[in-house]
Structures are given as C-alpha cells and as structure tokens.
C-alpha positions in Angstrom: -23.7 36.8 13.5 -27.6 36.8 12.4 -28.8 39.4 9.3 -29.1 42.3 12.0 -27.4 45.6 10.7 -24.5 46.3 13.6 -25.5 43.5 16.0 -23.9 44.9 19.1 -25.0 41.8 21.0 -24.2 39.4 18.0 -21.9 36.5 19.3 -18.5 37.1 17.7 -17.0 33.8 17.8 -14.4 32.1 14.9 -17.0 30.2 12.9 -19.2 33.3 12.5 -16.1 35.5 11.5 -14.8 33.0 9.0 -16.3 33.4 6.0 -15.3 37.6 5.4 -11.1 37.6 4.1 -10.0 41.1 5.4 -7.8 42.9 3.9 -4.2 44.0 5.2 -5.1 41.9 8.5 -3.6 39.1 10.3 -7.0 37.2 10.0 -6.5 34.3 12.0 -5.1 36.0 15.2 -8.3 39.0 14.2 -10.8 35.8 14.5 -9.3 34.4 17.5 -9.6 37.7 19.6 -12.1 40.0 17.1 -11.6 43.9 18.0 -14.8 44.7 16.3 -16.6 48.4 16.7 -20.2 48.6 15.8 -21.2 52.3 15.9 -19.1 55.6 15.6 -20.2 59.4 16.2 -17.7 62.1 16.3 -14.4 61.6 17.5 -15.3 57.9 18.8 -15.8 54.3 17.8 -18.3 52.5 19.7 -16.9 48.6 20.2 -18.7 45.4 19.9 -18.7 46.0 24.5 -19.6 49.0 24.8 -16.6 50.9 24.9 -15.6 54.2 23.8 -12.9 53.9 21.5 -11.1 57.6 20.4 -10.3 57.7 17.2 -6.2 58.5 16.4 -6.9 57.4 12.9 -9.7 59.1 10.9 -10.4 55.6 10.5 -8.1 55.3 8.1 -7.1 58.3 7.1 -10.2 59.2 5.9 -12.8 60.7 8.3 -11.6 63.8 8.4 -15.0 65.8 9.8 -15.6 63.2 12.3 -18.1 60.5 12.4 -22.1 60.2 12.0 -21.7 64.2 10.3 -25.8 64.2 9.7 -24.9 66.8 7.0 -23.3 64.3 5.3 -26.2 61.8 6.5 -28.9 63.1 5.0 -27.3 64.5 1.4 -26.6 60.8 0.6 -29.9 59.6 2.0 -31.9 62.2 -0.2 -29.5 61.4 -3.1 -30.4 58.0 -2.7 -34.2 57.8 -2.4 -34.4 59.7 -5.9 -31.4 58.9 -8.0 -29.9 55.8 -6.9 -27.5 55.1 -9.5 -26.7 56.8 -13.1 -24.6 55.4 -15.9 -21.8 58.3 -16.2 -20.8 56.8 -20.3 -22.6 59.1 -22.6 -24.9 59.8 -20.4 -24.6 61.7 -16.3 -26.3 63.4 -13.9 -25.6 66.6 -12.2 -23.6 66.2 -9.2 -20.3 65.2 -10.6 -19.9 68.5 -12.4 -20.9 70.8 -9.3 -18.4 68.2 -7.0 -15.7 68.8 -10.0 -16.1 72.4 -9.7 -15.6 72.4 -6.1 -12.3 70.3 -6.2 -11.3 73.1 -8.8 -12.3 76.3 -6.7 -10.3 74.6 -4.0 -6.9 74.7 -5.9 -4.5 77.5 -7.1 -3.1 77.6 -10.9 -4.4 75.9 -13.7 -5.6 72.4 -12.4 -8.9 73.0 -14.4 -10.8 69.1 -14.7 -11.8 66.4 -12.5 -11.3 62.2 -13.4 -13.7 60.6 -10.9 -13.3 56.5 -9.8 -14.3 54.9 -6.6 -10.7 54.6 -4.7 -7.3 55.9 -4.4 -5.9 52.6 -5.9 -8.1 53.7 -8.8 -7.2 56.9 -8.7 -3.4 55.7 -8.9 -4.4 53.6 -12.1 -6.6 56.0 -14.3 -3.7 58.8 -13.1 -0.6 56.8 -14.4 -3.2 55.6 -17.9 -3.7 59.3 -18.3 -0.1 59.9 -18.7 0.7 57.4 -20.7 -1.9 58.5 -23.0 -1.2 62.1 -22.5 2.2 61.6 -24.2 0.9 59.0 -26.7 -1.9 61.5 -28.1 1.0 64.4 -28.1 2.9 62.0 -30.4 5.6 60.8 -27.7 4.6 57.5 -27.3 8.0 56.5 -26.7 7.1 58.0 -23.1 6.4 54.8 -21.3 8.5 54.5 -17.9 7.1 55.4 -14.8 9.4 55.8 -11.3 7.7 55.2 -8.2 9.6 55.6 -4.7 11.0 53.0 -2.4 8.4 52.3 0.6 5.8 54.4 -1.7 2.0 53.5 -1.0 0.0 53.2 -4.2 -3.0 51.6 -3.5 -2.9 48.2 -4.4 -4.3 48.0 -7.9 -1.1 46.8 -10.9 -0.3 50.2 -11.5 0.1 51.3 -8.0 1.6 48.6 -6.5 4.2 48.4 -9.4 4.9 52.1 -8.8 4.8 51.8 -5.0 7.6 50.9 -3.0 6.7 48.1 0.0 7.7 45.0 -0.2 5.4 43.2 0.7 2.8 44.5 -1.3 4.4 43.7 -3.8 6.6 40.0 -4.0 3.8 37.8 -4.0 2.2 38.9 -7.3 4.5 38.4 -10.1 6.8 40.8 -12.1 4.0 43.7 -12.1 4.4 46.4 -14.7 7.4 46.7 -17.3 9.0 49.7 -17.4 9.5 50.7 -13.8 11.9 52.5 -11.3 12.3 53.7 -7.9 13.6 56.6 -6.4 15.0 56.1 -3.2 13.2 57.0 -0.2 14.3 59.6 2.3 14.1 58.0 5.7 17.4 58.0 7.5 17.4 57.9 11.3 20.9 58.9 11.6 20.0 62.6 10.3 16.6 63.1 10.8 15.7 61.0 13.5 13.1 63.1 16.1 13.2 66.5 13.7 10.1 68.5 14.2 8.3 69.7 10.8 10.3 68.8 7.6 14.0 67.4 8.1 16.7 69.9 6.7 18.8 66.6 5.6 17.5 64.9 2.5 16.9 67.2 -0.5 19.6 65.7 -2.3 18.3 62.7 -2.6 15.8 64.6 -5.5 18.5 64.2 -7.7 18.6 60.6 -7.8 16.1 61.3 -10.5 18.9 62.6 -12.7 20.5 59.3 -12.5 17.6 57.4 -13.6 17.0 59.8 -16.6 20.8 59.3 -17.3 19.8 55.3 -17.4 17.1 55.2 -19.4 17.1 58.8 -21.3 14.3 61.4 -20.9 12.7 60.6 -24.1 11.2 57.2 -22.3 10.2 58.3 -19.2 6.2 59.2 -19.1 5.6 60.5 -15.1 7.0 60.6 -11.6 4.6 59.2 -8.6 5.2 60.8 -5.3 3.9 60.3 -2.1 4.1 64.6 -1.0 3.9 62.7 2.9 4.6 59.1 2.7 1.7 57.8 4.9 1.0 54.1 4.4 4.8 53.5 5.4 5.3 55.4 7.9 4.6 58.5 8.4 7.7 59.7 5.8 8.1 63.5 6.0 9.8 65.5 2.7 12.8 67.0 3.1 13.1 70.5 2.6 13.4 71.8 -1.2 12.9 67.6 -1.9 9.8 68.1 -3.7 10.8 71.0 -5.4 14.2 69.8 -6.9 11.7 66.8 -8.0 9.6 69.7 -9.9 12.3 71.4 -11.0 13.9 68.1 -12.5 10.3 67.0 -14.5 10.3 70.1 -16.0 13.5 70.4 -17.4 12.9 66.9 -19.1 9.6 67.1 -20.0 8.3 64.5 -17.2 4.8 64.9 -15.6 4.9 64.8 -11.4 2.0 63.0 -10.2 1.2 64.0 -6.8 -0.4 60.9 -4.9 -3.2 62.7 -2.2 -5.4 60.5 -0.9 -3.8 61.0 2.3 -2.8 64.9 2.3 -6.1 65.9 0.3 -8.8 68.2 1.9 -7.1 69.3 5.3 -4.8 67.1 7.1 -1.7 69.6 6.7 -3.9 72.7 7.5 -4.6 73.5 3.5 -7.1 71.8 1.1 -4.0 69.7 -0.8 0.0 69.5 -0.1 0.8 71.1 -3.1 -0.7 75.0 -1.4 1.1 73.3 1.2 5.1 73.0 -0.1 4.2 75.4 -2.9 5.0 73.1 -5.8 2.4 72.3 -8.3 2.4 68.5 -10.0 0.5 67.9 -12.8 -1.4 65.4 -11.5 -2.8 64.9 -8.2 -4.9 61.9 -6.8 -7.4 62.6 -4.1 -9.7 60.1 -2.4 -10.3 58.9 1.3 -11.3 62.6 2.8 -13.1 63.7 -0.2 -16.2 62.2 0.9 -15.2 61.9 4.7 -15.0 58.2 4.0 -19.1 57.6 3.9 -19.3 55.9 0.2 -16.4 55.4 -1.5 -14.4 57.9 -4.2 -11.6 58.7 -5.8 -10.4 61.6 -8.2 -7.5 62.8 -10.4 -7.4 66.3 -10.8 -5.4 67.3 -13.8 -3.6 70.5 -15.2 -5.5 72.1 -18.5 -2.5 71.5 -20.8 -3.5 67.7 -20.3 -7.3 67.5 -21.0 -6.8 70.0 -24.2 -3.8 67.4 -24.8 -6.5 64.7 -25.0 -9.2 66.8 -26.6 -7.0 68.5 -29.4 -5.8 64.9 -29.8 -9.9 63.8 -30.9 -10.1 66.7 -32.9 -7.5 65.9 -35.4 -8.0 62.3 -35.6 -11.6 62.4 -35.6 -12.2 60.3 -32.5 -15.5 61.2 -30.6 -14.1 59.5 -26.8 -11.5 61.4 -26.0 -10.2 59.1 -22.7 -10.6 55.3 -23.6 -10.8 55.2 -19.6 -13.6 55.2 -16.8 -15.7 52.7 -14.2 -19.1 51.8 -13.8 -19.4 53.8 -10.5 -17.4 57.0 -12.1 -19.0 59.9 -10.7 -22.1 57.9 -8.1 -24.7 59.9 -7.1 -25.1 58.6 -3.4 -20.7 59.1 -3.8 -21.2 63.1 -5.3 -23.7 63.9 -2.8 -21.5 62.6 0.0 -18.6 65.1 -1.2 -20.5 67.8 -1.9 -21.7 67.6 1.8 -17.9 66.9 2.9 -16.7 69.6 1.1 -20.0 72.1 2.7 -19.1 70.8 6.3 -14.8 71.3 6.0 -15.9 75.2 4.7 -18.5 75.9 7.4 -16.4 74.6 10.1 -13.1 75.9 9.0 -11.6 72.4 9.8 -8.6 73.2 7.3 -7.9 76.3 9.2 -8.3 74.2 12.5 -6.0 71.5 11.3 -3.8 74.6 11.1 -3.9 76.5 14.3 -3.6 73.0 16.3 -0.4 71.8 14.6 1.3 73.6 17.2 0.1 71.8 19.8 0.1 68.6 18.0 3.4 68.6 17.8 4.3 69.8 21.0 2.3 66.9 22.1 4.0 64.2 19.5 7.6 65.6 20.9 6.8 65.2 24.4 7.1 61.0 24.1 11.1 61.7 23.2 13.0 59.2 25.8 9.7 56.9 26.3 10.5 53.2 26.6 11.4 51.7 23.0 10.6 55.0 20.9 13.7 55.8 18.5 12.1 58.3 16.7 9.5 60.8 16.2 8.1 62.1 13.5 5.0 65.2 12.5 3.7 67.4 10.5 0.1 69.1 10.0 -2.0 66.4 11.8 0.0 63.8 11.1 2.6 61.8 13.7 4.6 58.8 13.4 5.8 57.5 16.5 8.6 54.8 15.0 9.8 52.1 17.5 13.0 49.6 18.2 12.1 46.3 16.8 11.9 43.2 18.9 14.9 41.3 18.2 14.4 38.7 15.4 10.8 39.7 15.4 10.3 42.7 13.5 6.6 43.7 13.8 4.9 41.9 16.9 5.9 45.2 19.3 3.9 47.6 16.8 1.5 45.3 16.7 1.2 44.4 20.2 1.1 48.5 20.8 -2.3 48.5 18.4 -3.7 45.7 20.8 -2.8 47.9 24.1 -4.4 50.8 22.9 -7.8 49.4 21.3 -8.3 47.5 24.9 -7.1 51.4 26.5 -9.7 52.7 24.2 -7.5 54.5 21.6 -7.9 53.5 17.5 -3.6 53.9 16.0 -2.5 52.5 13.2 0.9 50.4 12.8 2.9 49.5 9.7 5.2 47.1 11.6 6.9 49.4 14.8 5.6 52.5 13.5 2.5 54.0 15.2 1.0 56.6 12.7 -1.6 58.7 13.9 -4.0 61.1 11.7 -7.1 62.2 14.0 -10.6 63.9 12.5 -9.6 67.2 12.3 -12.6 68.4 15.0 -9.9 67.2 17.6 -9.6 68.7 20.5 -6.7 69.5 23.0 -8.1 67.1 25.6 -8.0 64.6 22.7 -4.5 65.1 21.3 -3.3 64.5 25.7 -5.6 61.6 25.9 -3.9 60.0 22.6 -0.5 60.2 23.6 -1.1 59.6 27.7 -3.0 56.7 26.3 0.3 55.9 23.9 3.0 56.8 27.1 1.0 54.4 29.5 1.3 51.6 26.7 4.7 52.1 25.6 6.4 52.5 29.1 4.8 49.1 30.1 5.3 47.2 26.9 8.8 44.4 26.9 
C-alpha cells in the first residue's frame, strides 16, 4: 500500500501486506484473502470494497460507545494539539488525576486509587506486581504464589500468560513464572448447556481454592485472579454464588482477590463494573478496553484503600520516597486520559450502561432463538455478551468457527471466534433491529455451513 492513511483504493495484494506481522492471526490465510476495514461510524465499519459491516463485537470488546464519537475525537484533537506528551515519573499533568477521580466515583465502597498503564495486559501484570509487593511491604514476603484459572485470559505479558489458562498462549514461551497454580474452569455442557444467565451448577468449583491452599499453605499465596465473565476463551458465565465463595475463601486465608474486568468494565453487563453486578468486591480491579472506547490505548488498576495505604505506611517507616517501583513511559498519557474522560462523559450523558441493562432481556431472547440451529451445541449470555458454541468438525477443531467468521464478514457482520465458539458483544448503542440482524445473519450462515 502507499503512504496514504486508510487509502480505500490501495492494492490489497500479499506483497503489500507481507511486512505487517499480525497478532493472533492466521497471517498466511489473511494475506491471501484479506478482510480490511477503512473507516467506522456508529455501529458499522466500512470494508475496503465499500460494504457496511455491522460491528457485533465492539471492535475487540472495546468500542462500547460505538465508533467515530465526535466528543471523544474532539477531546483527543484538542489535547494532542497543546500537550502531546508529559512524563509521569515525578512530574505529571492534571488529566490522569481527574480521570482517576471519575473512575473512583463509579465504584461502590473503598476503591480509592487508580494506577494507569497502556493496555489490559499491562494492567494485569501491574496488578500482580502490586499484589506481590503489597504483602512484602506488610512484612509478609513469603506470599509469592499466584492462582489463576484454567481457560482464563489475562493478556499476553509473562505474568498474564502465567496465571492465564489458555494452552496455545502458554505452550510456546518456556516455563513462565514460578509459583503459579490454577483453579479449574467452570464450563460444563452436561450440566449447564443452554442456560440463560448464570448457571445453577458449578459454585462448588470455587472450593478447589481450599484444596490449593491445603497443598501450598495460605502463608505462601499472594492473590487469586479471575475474570468475572471469562470472555476471550469463549464466554464462560460464572455459576451462581461462585464468585461469592471465592471471596469468602480469600478472606478466610488473607489472600487478595483480583477481578480482571478488562472486558466487563464500563457497562458490558449493564453496570459500570462486574463487581457491582455480582455484588462481590475484589481487592483489585483491572480495566482497559472500554476505558477509552478503544480510541487510544489505556489500562488501569483500581485498588482498595488499604492496599494503597500499605505502600504509603511502608515508605514512611522505611524512609523511601518512592512507594511503588513500577510504571510505564506512557502511564497517564495526556491524550489517553482525554479520551477516557470524554468516553465517560458519553457513557453518562447517553445512559449507555442503563441502556445495556434494558436491552439485556431482548438480547437474551435473540441469543436463545438460535437453539436448534445447525451445529449449535450451547448458548450462553449475560448482559450484552453471548457465546454460541458449535460442534467441531471431526479432526479439525476450530475450522467450522473460522469459516463462520469469514462468511459472516462476507454477509456484513463482524463476529469473534475462539476455536468453535462465536462471541458477540456489540457496542452499547446497538438497537433491537440491529440485534435481530446479527442473529438472523448468524442463523443463515450456520444453516448453510458444513
């Protein structure tokens, strides 16, 4: 392609596409038959050949307010024109302080402090480091073990893939971090297939944390990290009372509980965060994606007051002037913070979290209208998220899901697939006719898929 930004008429040949090594992509297949978008507005992308593509995935779970929002674009343009960058080590600027205060006001209880980074992956690694350091500054340095969950996705940093539980994300990168164990996942088709909302079966799986405590001793365990709703692995909804039991076990043994809300944060379940939806308070929350509506990369780690206070107390006692030896060049970046503030304004002014809550019952009916559709072996939903699990082709796991992805794009719908599981998570501005269009298109594709 030439140097023109998003040149719709650019030649999409493999020679021109070759230099870019795409993430989480079948590069050779893509470059033979590229699926390129050149612009986005509202609920739609525009493809390189001029077709409208209905966004069924909010980009990658991040464009919760839809695309091309003028308020966010203008905020970014205004800030980048007069403060393109400011350091965050020992110097700062007003915007991240304002954004942290806004986020704090969205959460119940004592979530008093926000640490900014640049992505969900960085948020997770930052949260793990904060958890480990928290125990150390309190004089409990033996607590170094981290507990994740099978099928969990916590980004692609070494910390995240160590506590994560997706095989392909782990198997190529050596032994990863020491001292990590994993809870079992909660997915069980025999007990929970076609459940609407949270399954009744599976809360007992949280008790596996007690077994892990007995194996390693609580005195060695720093933190447990889970996604309230596991998204990237294929939309696994937590069983009723599962998260509550995890909280109780962590409390009993002095273990920190971390919720990875990179996907569930900012309205996906009809509440600002999943902690409010489920009525379970973790000690640390990670966020990203919807924080800036995907416009500028940004992530955050939200901590309860006692965690921050432990670092301040330690610094006072030890004489250290720096409380947390961690950070990033772009922490609290002015342009990202401006995008975040404008995004929160859009959410609030348009009542998008409330809108998601109101649409959730209609969404649920649309999801479960696919029961009986060819190849469908399970349907799962919560808030404005759905998982459609397909029966794999014998000897070719993932092939049917990938073909469904391609055919949906050809028919004007962007979906996301993980193996043979289709995930939908539209922008919160979606309307009922667009919901109908998504599931009608998906049904047509599946009925004509081998």
